[in-house]
Phi, psi and omega in degrees: 000126181275146179232146177275117186246008188295312182288309179301330182266014181247253189293320187300305179294330178298321179294319179296317179296319179298317178299318179300324183285317189264356191298332182264010184237033177303134179086354181261357181218166178261123184300324180296328177290323177298311181296315181299313183291326178295316180293316178299320178301318178298314182296312180296320179299320178301317182291310185293314182291331175295318178294315179295324181296321178299321178287316186297312183295323177293320182294311185279354177280349181245185176297141185257139181234143185300319182296325178287323175301314180296315182299308183290328176296315178294318181296310181299316181296316180301313180300313184293318181289325176297318179296315177302312182299318183300318181284316183294330184275002174297145184306324182296331189251343189271354187274309189265311187215058182302325178296321179291319178293325176297316178296321181296309179300316184293324178289321174300317177304321186284343186298338183262010177291322180299314175298327177298316184284314190255348189288334185262292187236354184254135171220156187272130173215186185295339183276338181225036185302331183288349174295343176301335181291333190297311179299322178293321178301314181296319180297310181295319180293313182296323176300316178296318179300318178298320177296314181297315180296316178298321178294319178299320178295315182294323184269006182061035179230043189298318184296316180301311181290323180297315180298322179297310182289331176297311180291319177296322178295323177296321178295320177298315181295324178298317179295321180294312180301314182290326176298315181290321182295320182266014182308129181096342177261175182289332185296326187295333180299315180300313182292323178294316178294323177298316183299316182287321180295314181297316182295322180292323177296314179298317180296319180302312181292324178295313183288319187282327187240304185297319184298318181297321176292316184295337181265003175287154174291154183299326179292328176292321179294322181296327179292330182275339185267000000 
């Protein structure tokens, strides 16, 4: 039996994850910026994922080659991380709480991943139930990427953090591509489970360690450096 998962796997869980991230930082961010960035993230995500989707569906409809998986994984990750960095590094957002704003924009961006995966030719049934992990994987990873990029901006270590999320994002995209290509076969389970496990590990470290550093005042960071 097929189920429509586009709405539940979109905005609703993204809002819950965002609340979990910002709940202990009341007064440290501007609410209007949170709302604005979440909405902008949705709009930008629609554009970027639509473009990536046109390439992705064409790519996985044919025979798959490792060199192309690597190329498109690197390309998609590079585009997405550059976009995150560009918005988070705006003067309006980089001064008070860039890690929180990074997570906000990235979660808004992630809400349209479910329509990318399931909106055209994929729907969930008993044969590919593990594809449900993919939208959640993207949300947790993108939230972590936004935190890392924002922390890098705050700590004046933007390049180091950017390179980390770029390479990690490429690994995530490789798992997503292979999960979709092998959908219905035994192989896709491995890639789907890897994607959710990897994203949760990255999110844990971003939330537990990077976020606390990124939310320190600049004078506190100078004492530690």
